C-alpha positions, 0 to 999 in steps of 0.5 A: 498486542498493542504496546506503549509505542506501537498500535496494531497495524494500519498504514495509509498509502498516498499515491497521485493525491489519493489515499488507500488504507491497509489494514485497520487495527485497534486504535487506527482512528486515534493515530489518524487524529494525532497525525491530523490525517484528513480522510476526504481522499480515502475511498478504499481499505485493503485488509490483509487477513482476518485476524483481529489486530488487522480489523478491530479498528474498522467499526470504530472508523466507519462509525466516525466517518458517519458522525463526520457526515461522509457521503462518498462510498467506502469500499473494502477489499478483503479475503472472503468472510469479512462482510459476514463479520461486519454486517451485524456490527454495521446494522447494530451500530451504523444503521443510519450511515449517510454512505454505503459500505461495499465489500469486495472479496479476493482469492488470497491464493492468487496474484490478481489485479484487485483494483485499478483506476486511472492512476493506480493499480493494486495487486494481491500478493499471496502470503503464507500465514495461519489463515488466508492472507494477502499482501498488496502491491501498489503500482502507479500507472505511467504518467504522461510525457513532459512537453517542452514549452519552447517546442510548443511555441516553435512549431505553433502547436495548437492547445488541443493537440497537446494532451495527445502529444503528451501521450506519445503522438507525433506532431504534423505541421501545416506544411506536412512535416512530422515532428517525432514525439521525442523531439517535443517531449521529455520522459515522464518519471518512473512509476512508483511501486510499493509492496506490503507483506504482512502477516507471513512466514518466510515465503520466497514465492513473493519475490518475483512479484515484488522485484524492484519495488521502490519500497517494501514493508515486510513483517519482522515479528521476531529476532533470529533467536526466535526463528523456531517460534516464527516458523510455528506461528507463520511469522518472519524474523527480521533477517528473513524480511531482509533476505526477502528484500535482498533477493527481490532487489528492492530499493528500501525495506521497512520492517514492522509488526513487532512482537510485544516482547521487544521494548527496544527494536534495535536488535531487530534493525541490526539483524536486518541491516546486516543482510540488507543495509537500506532497512529502517524501523517502521514507527507509529506516527511516521511518514516514509517517502518513496 
């Protein structure tokens, strides 16, 4: 249920100057307006599962995209069934869109590569919920190496050779001398990795997939005194989310997807931090760097 401080689920991940939306709960476009989020770099939406609090915002968002004269195709990745749900709504409310809405279904039982471009890969993460559900792992592809400016001048490296050297090639001078790449370049930044795991019961099978990620978002619907309810509804407690983070050796954990019963989230945070210290509360309208 939405509360005064928390709308249903939606996140936007920015990597390499591109935006990817995860889930689209009711009120998503309102929060986007409040945060002044521009949508010209958003081409793909990833839906974790077909419960209303994760999809009720889709038709409104798509309709608004049409009113804003968007022309770029919109790709939606989801478990099977979303296209059948959305098509009647699109035909009734959005029959004159100036762009295409393209649906891509994936198998929630598999850890698969479901999207990639030149800079990012997205993998599905099988989760354990009342309906077929998947998390998502966003991985940056390795960047090119950094070329040393003084080496360009010292060896008179022509401009057309620089891209290949950044990709790891050695350089051969006019005299036939081989200059090793390590002498010409510096290593690139380590690729960033972000994992999103909601909605799900405690599920240790995800640990090998998310090990060592820079940032993990994991649902924490209940406190530990509601562990039995968490199990019956196939959700997680804050302590369970922290246990996953600890066992997966992640750098930082964000918890969220709280039950509406918790007006004050400090109890959830306290339980998680007792197990995994580098935990923060997921809050609406907030930006997290990783």
